N, C-alpha and C positions, 0 to 999 in steps of 0.2 A: 346891284339888285334891281329887278324890274319893278315897275309900279304895281303890278298885280300882287307880287309877293309882299310888298310893303303894306298894301291895303289889307291883305289877308292877315298879316301879322298884327296890324293895328286893331282890326276887328276882333281877332282872337284874344288879344290882351284885354280889351274892353269887356268882352263877353265873359272871360275868365274871372275878372274882378267882380262882375255882377253875380256870377255863379257862386263864388266863394262867399260873398256876403249873404246870398240867398240860402246857401247850405247852413251857415251859422244861424240865421234867423229861424230856419226850419227846425234846427236842433233845439233852439230855445222854446219854440211853441209846439213841440212834438206831442204834448199832452192836451193841446187845445182841439177845437172842433175841426172836422174835415174841411169845412167851408173856408176857414182861415188858412189852412195849408194849401188848398187849391188856389186861393187868392195870391198867396206868396209865390207859388209856382208860376202863375201867369205873370205876376209882376217881375219875376226874375227873367222870364223870357223876353218881355218887352224892354226891360232895363238893359239886358244884354245887347239887344239890337240897337237901342238908342246910344249906349255907351260906345259901341263899336263905330257907329256912325259919327259920333262926336270926335272920336280919336282920328278917324279918317279925315274929317273936316279940319281938324287941328293940323294935320300934315299937309294942308293946302291942296287936297285932292277934290274938294267940293267948293263951289261958290256959295256965297251967302244965300242966294235965291234957292239953289238946290238943297242947301241944308234946311231951309225953312220948309220946303216941300216934303222932304224926307221926314222931318220931325213931325209935321202935321199928319202924314200917313201913319207913322208909328203911334202917334197919340190916338188916332181913330181906331187903329187896330187894338190898342190897349183898352179902350173903352168897351169895344165889342168882346174882347177876350175876357175881361173882368166880369162883364154881365153873364157871359156863357158859363164861366167858372162858378159864379154865384148860383145860377140856376141848377147846374149839375150838383154842386155841393148841397144845396137845399134838398134836392130830390134824394140823393144818397143818404143824407142825414135823416130824412123822414122815414126812408125804408129801414134804416138802422134802428131808429127809435121804435118803429112798429115791431121789428124783430125782438128788440129788448123787452117790450111789453108782453109779447107772446111767450118769451122765455121765462118770464116771472111765474108762469103757471107751474113750473117745476117745483118751486118752493111752496106753492099752495096745494101740492098734491094732485094737480090736474094734468091734463094731456096737452102737449104742444100742438098748436094749430098755426101753420105758416101763414103770414099775411098774404092777402090776395093782391094781385097786380104784378106788373113786370118788375124785375130786379136785375142787378148785375149778376154776372156768372158767379162771382165770389159769394155774394149774399145768397144766391140760390143754392149753392153748394153747402153753405152754412145752415140754411133752412133744412135741407135734406138730412144733414148730420144731426141737427137738433130733433127732427122727427124720429130718426132711428134711436137716438138716445132716450127720447120720451117713451118710445115703445118698450125699450129695455128696462127703464125705470118702472113703468107700469107693471111689467112682468115681475120685477123684483119686489115691488110693493105687494103684489098679489101673493107671491111666495112667502113673504114675511108675514102677511096676515094669516095665511094658511098654517104656517109654522107656529105662530103664536097661538092660534086656535088649537092646534094639535098639542102644544105644550100644556095649555090649560086643561084640556081633556085628559091628558096623561096624568097630571097632578091629581085631578079628581078621581080618576080610576085607580091610580096607585094608592091613594089615601083609602079608598073603599076596600081594595084588595088586601091592603095591609091591616086595616082595622078588623076585618072579619077573622082571619087566623089568629091575630094577637088576642082578640077577645076570647076565642076558644082556648088558646094556650093559657091565658090567665085563669079562666074558669077551671080547666083541668088541673092546673098547678095548685089552685086553692083547694080543690077537692082532694088531691093527693096529700096536701099539707095538713088538712083537717081530718084525714083518715076516713072520709065518707065515700070514697070511690068504691063502687061495687066490684069493679074489675080493674085493679091497678095496672095489670099488664096491657090491657086494651087501651087504657089511657096513655100509657107510655108509648105504645105503637102509634097512636094517633098524634101524640106530641111530636114524635120523630117525623111522621109524614108531613105535618104542618111546617116543621122546621126545614125540611128539605124543599118544600114548596117556596118558603120565604127565601131560602138560599138560592134557588133557581131564579127567582124574581130579581134579587140583588145582583146575581151574575149577569142577567140580561141588561139591567141598568148600567152596570159597569162596562159591558161590551159596547152598548150603544154610546156611552159617553166617550169611549176611546175612538169610536168611528167618527163621531161629530167633531172631536178634537183633532182628527187626522193623525192619531197616535197608534193606529192599528198596524202593528209590525207584522209583515208577512214573511213566511219562510217557504218560498215556492220550491217545488220539486216536480220531477216528471212522473205523472201518475196516469194510469189507464182509467178511462171512464167506466169500464166494466167493473174494475175493482172498487172504484169509488161508489158506484150505485149499489153494488152487491153488499158492501159494508153498511150503507145507509138502510137498505131494505132489511137486513138482519137486525139492525138496531131498533127499527120501528115495528118489527113483527109482533112483539108482545102486546104493544098498544093496539095494533090492528086486531089481534085475537080478542082482546078485551072488548072492543067496540063491535066485533063481528063484521069486520071489513076485510075484503080480499086485497092483497097486495100483488100487483102484477108488474114484472120487469121484463117485458118482451123485447122490444127493439132497443137493445143497448149495444152500440158498436164499440169495439175496443179501440177507441181513438185516444191518443196520448194528449194530455194537457199539462201545462206548466202552472200549477196552483199550489196554494197552501192546503195540504190535505186535511188538517184539523179544522180550519175555517170553512172549507167547502163541505166537509162532513156536517158541520153545523148548519150550513145553508140547506142541504138536502134534508137533514133531520127536521129543521123548522118547517119546511114545506110539507114533508110527509105528516108530521104531527098536525099541522093546520088542516091538511086534506082529510086525514082520518077522523078528526073530531067533527068535521062538518059533513061527512058522508054518512047517510043513514045505514042502519044495519043491513047486512047482505049486499051492500054496495061495493064498488070496486075503485081502488086507487091505482092508477097506472103510471109507471115511470118509463120514460124513453130517453135515449141519448143518441144523437146522430150528428154527422158532419154536414155542414152547409158551406156554400162558397165563401160566406163572410165570417165563418167561425164554427164553433160547436154549440149545439143547443141541448140543454137538459130541460125536460118538461115533466111536470107532475099534474095529472088530470084527476079531478075528484068528481063526486056526484052530489055536490051541495045544492044543486038546483039553480045555480047561477047567482051572480051579484048584480044588484040594480045598476043600471048604466050610469046613473049620477054618482055612484060610489066608486066606480072603477078607478078614477084618477087618484082616489085617496087611499087605496088599498095598502100601499107601502108607506103611508105616513105614520109618524110616531104616535102611538096610542090609539090608532084606528082599530075598532073591533066590529064594525058593522052594526046591524040592528040588534036589539036585545035577544031576539030569537036565535041569532047566530053567534051570540057571545058565549064562549066556552066557560065552564065553571072555574077554570084557572087561567092565569096569564093576564098580562096588562096591555096587550096589543103591541108588543115590542118585537115579536118574532119576525114579522115580514119587514119591519124597518131594519132589523139587523141583517136580514137577507139582502136587501138592496145595498146597504152599506158595504158588506163584504164583497158582493159581486162587483160593485163599482170600484172598489179598491183593487180588484183584479183586472181593471180596464174592460169590464163587461157591463151588461145592463140586464135588468129583470123587468118582465112585463106580465100582464095578466089579461085574459080575454075570456068571454063567455062562449061555451059550446053547448050543444043540446044536452040538457040534464045536469050540467055542472059548469065548471070553469077550468081553465088550463093556465098554470103558471109556467113561464118559460125563462130560463137563464141562458143568456148568450155569453160565451167565453171565447177568447182567442185561442186558436190551436197552437200547440207547441211547435217551435221551429225544428225542422228536420236537421 
């Protein structure tokens, strides 16, 4: 065996022994600071070089003078390497601590602000991810606050809307029981009207609870938009006549869609009732259905005069009913929330925007596969 091979083998054995010891030490201190780990890594590198040198010297390939020179060089290299490792470790640890302090803002409900100054690529990537997470958490907190506000408003409005008919029912029942009702048949008709109103309100609450719980079971089937809109217009015609509003179903393309007919009829019915009640007498409510590159659009246009811009994002919120001037005599602000829930269950989305003289509600649905 040549001298070079023997030297290489001796150096490898010495370095391997130092590496195994270093790996064991790193495992023991894996939960300690990064500075300690960097120091151990540098110490392993220096020890590996020194142990290899000593084994080569033991094999009589180095003189005592040469061994002293090499050992001195390795010692100086160890000093410089350790100092460099300490400086690097302190810098990385300082950046990590700054990042940790900035991340604590999540728990306090604040926004994450990345520490200023240079950082390693990994810490910079972590900062970007924390910033993105902070933005998502802020949006989530805002949605939660809006939802909680909507729930409080809903409870207040439901309590008011339930108290009024219940008080009337109680008064009429007492009048009938005491025999002081001037027209018992009129009282009975009024009682039935109020009971139907309460039943509709309870039905809306049940439907909304199913939507929020994700328990809305759909039975999709292939339906033509022409038939769907025609049935909805026929169902809303009596209410339109009562309010003196014209219903127009002009541009309705016979486009096939894969939807639950019952639930989508409820969507169109809610939109039409909402539009009719907010359109003045002799006004017009128009329904259109057309195909677009990204799907099918159903739109209901009314003559309500428009919705304030600051209220547009809240139109589909649970319990929202707008200003008192736009609040209908019946309902608890659940109709549009139900519309959004049913449409989103069909993988679509509902929007609203102002147009001259009123507003337009649009429902986007995917087209049926051919």
